[in-house]
N, C-alpha and C positions, 0 to 999 in steps of 0.2 A: 371537338364535338362532331357528331355525325353531320355529314354534308346535307344542307337544306337546299333542294332544288329551287333556283331563283332566276328571275329575269335580270339582265344587266349586271351580272357579276363581272368584276374587273380582275383578270388574271394576267399578271406580268411575269416576264422572264427574270428570275432572281439574278441572273448573271449580267443583266443589262441596266441595272439601277445602282445608284451610289448609296442610297439609304433605304432601309426597310423599317416601316413603322407599323406597329401593332395597335389598332384602334380597339380599345376594350370598353364594353358596357358591363358594369358589375351586377348584372341581373340576367334573366333568361332572354332568349332571342325575341320572344313575343313582346316583352316589355321594351326592349331596346329598339326594335324595328317598327314600333307603333308610332313613334314620334318622328320628327324631321332631323334631329341633331346628328344621328349616326349617318344618315344618308348624305347630309350636307358636308360633314367632315370627310367622309369617304370620297365623295366626288371632288371636293376641294383639293385634298392631298393628292389623289390619283390624277388630277389634271396636270401635274408635273411629270415630265417624261423621266426625270432622274430619280424619282421616288416611287416606291410601291407602298400601298396601304392595304392591310388585310384585317378582317374583323374577328373579335373574340367575344364570347358571351359566357355567362355561367351555364353549366349543363342544365338542359331541360329534363333529362332523365339521368343516366349514369355515364354519359359519354365523357371522354377525356377532354381537357381544355386545349383545343387545337384551333388553328385558324380555319375559317370556312372556305377560304379560297384555295389553299394548298396543303391543308392538314399539317401545318408546321407548328412546333411548340413555341411558346412565348419567348423562351430564352434565346432563340435564333434571330430575334429582331434587334435592330440597333436602338430603337426607341419604342417604349411602351407608353401609350397615351390613354389615360382613363378619362371619360367624361362623367362627371359627378353630378347627377341630377337630383338624387335624394340621399339624405343622411343615413337612412337605414341600410343603404347598400355598402357602407364603409367596411364592415367585416368581410364582405365579398371581395373587395379589392385585395385585402391581405390574403384571403383564401386562394384567389386566382394566382397570386405570386408564389405562395407556399406550394401549391399543388403543381406548379410549373418548375419547382426546384430553384426558385429565385429567392435570395435572402430578402425578406420584406424591409428590414431596417436599412435606411440609407447609409449609415456610417459603417455597416458591415459588408456592403457590396464593394467589389473591386472596380478598378478603372475600366476593365474590359466587360463588365456587366452592362446590360442595356440601361440607358438613361430613362428615368420614369417621370412622366409629366402628368399633371392633373389640370383639368379645366372644367368649365360648366358653372352653373349658378352656385353650387355649394362651395367650390373653390374660390369664386369671386366674393362670396359672402364671408366665409371664415375658414381658411385652410388649416388653421392651427391643430385641430384634433388629428390630422393626418400628416403633420409636418415632419415627423420622424421617418416617414416612409417614402416621401416624394423628393426627387432632386429639384424640381421646380414646379411652380403653378403658373398658369396663364390666367391673368385677372382681367375679365371682360370677354369681349367677343373675339373669335378666332381670325376673322378675315383680315384685320389690319396688321397682324403680327405673324401669322403662320409662315409666310415665305421668308421673312427676316430670320425667324428662329431656325427654320430648316437650313437656310444658307449657312448660318453660323455653325450649326452642328456638323454639316457636311465638310466644313473647312478644317475640322479637327483632324489631327493625324491619328489619334487613337481615341476611342470612345470616352466621353466624360473628362476630357483633359482640361476643359475650361468652363465648367458649370457656373462658377461664381462670376465669371466675366459676363455671363448672359444677363445678369442683373441690370446692366446698362441699357437693355432693351425695354422701352416703355411697355408696361403690362406684364412683365415677368417678375415673379416673386421667388426668390431663392431662400428657402427656410434655413439653410446653413448659416447665412449671414443676416437674415431677417431684414432685408432692405425695404425701405419705404417704396410703395408701388402704387401708381395711378392706374385706374381702370382704362382700358382702351375700348373703343366702340367704332362701328362701321359708319362712316359719315356719308358715303354715297350709297345708301341702301338700294336705291332704284336700279343702280348698275351693278350691284354686288353679284358675285358668283351665285348661281342657283343650280342645283342638280336636276338636269333634264332627264337623264337616264337613271331612274330610281329602281332600287332592288325590291322586287316583289316575290314573296314565297309562292312557289307553284305547288301548293298543297290544298287539301280540301278544307272546307269551312270549319270542320270540327277538329282539325289538327292542332296540337299544342303549339305549333310553330306559326299558325295563322295570326296575323296582327289584329289589334283591337278593331281597326276600321276596315278590315278585310283587304281585298286587293284594290288599293286606291292610290292615286297620285296626290302627293302632299304639296300644298302651295302656301307660302308665307307672304301674304299681302302687306302685313304690318308688323313692326317690331317695336318694343317699348310701350309704355302706357303713360298717358298724360294725367291720369286721375289721382295717383299717389294716395291710395287708400292707406291708412296709417299702419295696418297690420301686414301689408303686402310687400314681400321681398322683391318680387319681380319689378314693380314700379320703381323701386329705389336703387336697383343695380342695372337697369336696362334702359334708362331714359337717355336721350329724349325719344319721344315717340316719332317713328319714321314710317313712311308709307311708300309702297311702290305704286306707280301710276296704274290706272285701270288698263290702259293700253299695254303696259309692260306685263301685267299679270295675265292678260288674255294671250299675249304673245308666248309667254312661258307655258301656259296650259295647252295651247295649240301644238307647240313643238313637243311638249312633254308627253302628251297623249299619243303623238305619233311615234315617239321612241320608247314610251312605257305604255304599251297597249292594254289599258284597263278601262272600265266604264264608270269609274267613280272618282270624284275629286274631294279631298279633305282639306278644309281651310284650317291652317295652323296659326295659332297666335292667341296668347292669353288675353289680348285686348282686341280681338277681331271685331267686337261690337263697336269699337271706335272707328273702324275703317269707313271713310266717308263714301266709298263707292260700294258698300256691302250689298245693297239690294241689286244694283246694276250687275255686280259680279255674280251673284247667285243666279240672276236672270240669264246671264251669258252661259254659265255652266249648264243649266238645265235646258236652255234652248239649243245647246250643242248636243243634246241627247245623252247627257251624262247624269249619273246620280250624284248626290251631294251629301257631305257630312259637315255639319256646322257645330262648333262647340258652344260654350255658354254665350248667351246673348242677354241684352238688357231689355226691359219692357218697351222702352221707347223705340227699339228697333222693329218691334212687331207691328207690321201693317197688314192690311188685308192682302195686298199684293205679295209681300214677303211670305206670308203664311201659305198662299196659293203656290208660290214657287217651291217652298220647302216640301209641300205635299207632293208636288209633281216630281221633285228630286228624290222622293222616297225617304225623306227624313222622318223617322217615326217617333223620335223623342226630342224634347227641347229642354235645355238646362237653364235655369235662372239662379243667380247667386245673390240673394238679398244679404246674406251673412249676418244681419241683425234684424230684429222684427219690430223694434220700437224706435220712435224718433230720437229718443235719448241715446240709445246705443248706436244708432246710425250716425249721430253727431260725433260720438266718441271715436268711431272707426273711420270717420271721414268718407262715408259712402251712403249716399241717399238714394232710396228707391221707394217711391210712394206705393202704399197699399192699393190705392185706386188704379194706378198704372199697371200694377201686376195683375190685378183682377181683370182689367180690360184686355190686357195682352193674352191671358190664357183663354178668355172667351173667344177672341179672334182665332187662336190656334184650334180651339175645339170646333169652331164653325168650318174649319178646313180639315177636320178629321185627324188632327195630330193629338192623339189621346193619351200620351204618356209624358209625364213631367218630372224633372228632378230639381230639387231645391237644396241649396247649400246654406248651412248656418254655422257660425262659430260660437262656442260657449266658453265661459271662463274669461270673458273680456273684462278690462278694468271697470269698476263701479257697477258690475252686473248684479241685479237683484232678482228675487223670485219672480216678480211680475214681468221682467224682461225675458225670462225663460218661458213662462206661461204664454207669453205673446207669440212665441214660435209655434206652439200648438194651435193657438187661435188663428194666426195668419194662415197656417197650412190648411185648416178647416175651411176658412173663407175661400181660399183658392180652390179647394176640392169642391166646394159648393157650386162652382161655375158649371159643373156637370160631369165630373170625372167618375169613372167606374171603379170596381174593385181593384186594388193594388196598382192604381194608375198614377198616384202621386208618391214619389219616393223622396224622403227627406234624409239628407246626409248631415250628421251632426259631428263637428270636428272641434276638439279642444284647441284653444289658442296655443300656438307654438311661436313664442317670440323670436323674431329674426333680427340679426345684426343689421345695422345701417337704417333701421326703421324707427319711427317714434316709439314703438313698443319694445325696443331692445332691452330696456331696463325693467320691463314687467316680469313678474314671476308667473310661470305657467300654472294652470289650475292643478290642484293635487288630484291623485287618483280617486280619493274618497269624494271630493267635490264633483268630479266629472260623473262618477257613478250615481251620485244623488240627483244630479240634473237629468240623467237618462231615466232614472226611476220616475221622476216627476213628469217628464215628457210622455213616457209610456203610459202612465196612469191617465194623463189628460187625453191621450189619443186611443185609450183602450176601447175596443168595440167598433172603431171606425175602420171598416174594411177597405176604404179607399186609399188609406195612407200606410206606407211601410217606413220603418226607421232603420238606418244603419249608422254605426259610429265606429271611428277608429278606436281600437283597444286603448284605453287610457294609459296603460302601462307602456305601450309602444310610443304613445304621444309624449310621455315623459322622457323616453330615451331619445326621441327626435329633438326635444328641447335641449337635452344635455349636449348632444352633438352639435346642435345649431349654435349654442352659446359658449361651448367649452373651450379649453386650452390644450396645451401639449400633454398635460398629465393624462388625458384620455387616450393617448396612443397605446399605453400599456393595456388599457381595458379593451380597446377595439381589437388588438392583436390576440388577446386571450379569448375573446368571443369567437374570433375566427378559428382559433385552434380547438375550441370546445364544440365547434359545429353549429353555432348560431342558436337562436331561439331564446325565449325568456329565461329559461333555466341557465343558459350560458351567460346571459347578461347578469343575473343575480350572483352567480358564482364569481364572475370576473370582477364585478364591482366590490364584492366582499374581499377578494384576494388583494385588490389594489387599495383597500381601505377607503373607498369612496361611498358615501351615503348620498344616493341620487337626489333626493328631495332637499337634503341639507346643502348639497353642492349648489343647487339652483337657487335656493332661498337665501344663502349667505353671500351671494356674489356682491362685491363692492365695486359696482361698475364705474363709480366716479374715480376710483384709484387705478383700476386696471381693466383694460378692454383687450381681450385676446387678439382681436382683429385690428388693433391700433395702427399697424403698418399698411393696411389696405385702405386706399382712398378711392372710394367709388364716386366721389363728387357730389354726394347727396347733402343737401342742407336740411338737417333734421330739425323739425319743429316739434318739441315735446308736448 
């Protein structure tokens, strides 16, 4: 790809390292560099003197797939490591290999080809749809196992001479032998490696290479979640909840801003609302003269003081995720958020001139009835009644995508027809209310996500064809037909009691159905 000017790029001499690793994000630069994962892995691997790590992304325009650091092609690296954050990126994995003249099928590659590794939440959840393409998967978090894995690969006399032997490393799943694998996780999170020198694109705000949070330093005060909402994959594959001390986080930010000179800090973490020092941390960031980006919070987090800090930190939007609007549905999903608390919270935010709000809801949940859907519109209106103006309340409607290792793994996702009927009902209920806008994931893509989330190795043929056909809904329809798979029938006829595709992956979750 074209070189993106950045702060803190790591460029090493290829002649002075023992192992060359390509870190691949199977989507565009903006998507990959907006989170912390790529920066964390890039810093962690490059902290070793004997290894270099360079990054690859899908082309933003029509540039070739080359490393950002040295403009090298994928096939010149010893190891190709993909971080798999979203199922819909699977065809991009295959496309990046094909366009780099690398045989995507594991059993058609030679011993001298690069070893291909997958990691991230999708790999930990269910690696089977991509099992025919990867040599191994890392199940869990990278920190406890990355050095062990690199040392073992470096010890090989020729590339890929001992892939199957890597299965004796805890957290490594080798699809060739389908070994039983336990998830690994970082036990000393407070002292774990954190990237102080982060890569920041030096481009203008309107550039397609600018990240979602702009030029900001990302910090992860908390990992894992203690709430275990029944639909949530993150809770069930990243427990236990672990926190960095406030002192440690402040130390990281102080040093980080010195080495990554930006004026904004982004708090990363799906459960950031659980961080017990959240208000103190926000106070520290803003009192240091920095702007602040805070993701989704819970109503009980919102105090007059926090709202004042957010305003001072130039946070313009706040996100709440009730996910369900009635007590019945909240009981079913295991997530309680009272209507009164939400209304009180948004009133506080409005008093401090935070005038834009985003609300997340899930539809197609088990036992969902018409009144549960109508309650989404009613709750949105009550919240808007707190004093929001035109287009100030944005509601995001997302069909249920059942995830492995969660109590909903046996549930059928809602059909395309049902999802469309719910959207028509919500739009009718909210018609004429200029304060509220609605967006929804295309129900056809939601079905594809469910397919890949719950599927088995048979889907490998489909994913490869989609990549070769160029992606898009037309490619999915054509590929499924060619492979003889009826998407809705495949999902509906699963006999989960007899066969679970991810049966060899033990994340340690005690699922209560």
